[in-house]
C-alpha positions in Angstrom: 90.8 74.3 131.6 92.7 75.6 128.1 94.4 74.1 125.7 97.7 76.3 124.9 99.4 75.3 121.4 102.0 78.3 120.2 102.8 79.1 116.7 105.9 81.4 116.2 105.4 84.5 117.8 101.8 84.5 118.7 100.2 82.1 121.2 97.1 80.9 120.6 94.7 79.6 123.9 91.6 77.1 123.3 89.3 77.5 126.0 87.5 73.6 127.1 84.1 74.9 126.1 85.1 76.4 122.3 86.3 72.9 121.7 83.4 71.4 123.2 81.0 72.9 121.0 82.9 72.3 117.1 80.3 71.0 114.9 81.5 69.0 113.0 85.2 71.1 112.8 88.2 69.1 114.1 91.0 71.1 116.0 94.3 70.9 114.1 91.6 71.7 111.3 91.8 75.4 113.4 95.3 75.2 113.6 96.2 75.1 110.1 93.6 78.2 109.3 95.1 80.5 111.9 98.8 79.6 110.7 98.2 79.3 106.8 100.1 81.5 104.5 96.8 82.7 102.9 94.2 84.0 105.7 93.0 87.2 105.7 92.2 88.4 108.9 88.9 90.9 109.5 87.9 92.8 112.5 84.2 92.1 112.7 81.6 92.4 116.3 79.8 89.3 117.9 76.8 88.5 118.7 76.6 90.3 121.9 78.8 92.8 120.4 82.3 92.3 121.6 84.7 92.9 118.9 86.7 90.0 117.5 89.1 89.4 115.1 87.8 86.5 112.8 91.1 84.7 110.0 89.2 82.9 107.2 90.9 80.3 105.5 91.5 77.1 104.5 92.8 74.3 105.8 95.6 72.0 104.0 92.8 70.1 102.4 91.5 73.5 101.1 87.9 74.0 103.3 87.2 77.0 104.4 86.4 78.4 108.1 86.5 81.0 109.5 88.1 81.1 113.0 87.0 84.0 115.4 89.8 85.1 118.3 89.9 87.7 121.3 92.4 89.4 122.2 94.0 87.9 124.6 97.4 89.7 126.5 100.4 90.7 123.8 100.7 88.8 121.5 98.1 86.5 122.7 94.8 85.5 121.3 91.6 83.7 122.7 90.4 80.7 120.0 86.5 81.7 120.5 84.9 80.0 117.6 84.7 78.6 114.5 82.9 77.8 111.9 82.6 77.2 107.9 81.8 79.9 105.4 78.7 80.6 104.0 78.2 80.8 100.3 78.7 84.7 100.4 82.2 84.3 102.4 83.2 81.7 100.2 82.5 83.4 97.1 84.6 87.0 99.2 87.3 84.9 100.3 87.8 83.5 96.7 87.8 87.0 95.4 90.4 88.0 97.9 92.3 84.8 97.1 92.4 85.7 93.4 93.2 89.0 94.3 96.2 88.3 95.9 97.7 85.5 93.9 98.6 88.6 91.3 
């Protein structure tokens, strides 16, 4: 079962299991990162070797999160997880944000 939330041109689909596993992160915060103009998409590989797209960004309140996406089809993506950035990842995001603002 999923809760489908569509942003302009791109569909993000929640999987119930993923929603249940969010620890200290609200679903609306994930959607804010995915809709943020300052999001940083970065390819990655998950713990079991599956290629994912991570989106690094901030919520409207400035909270830095990474959202992991798996391609579904066309412009649609499954939301595979979300978490806060580590201190090292936050430093990378801040560096990217500085270069982006110039």
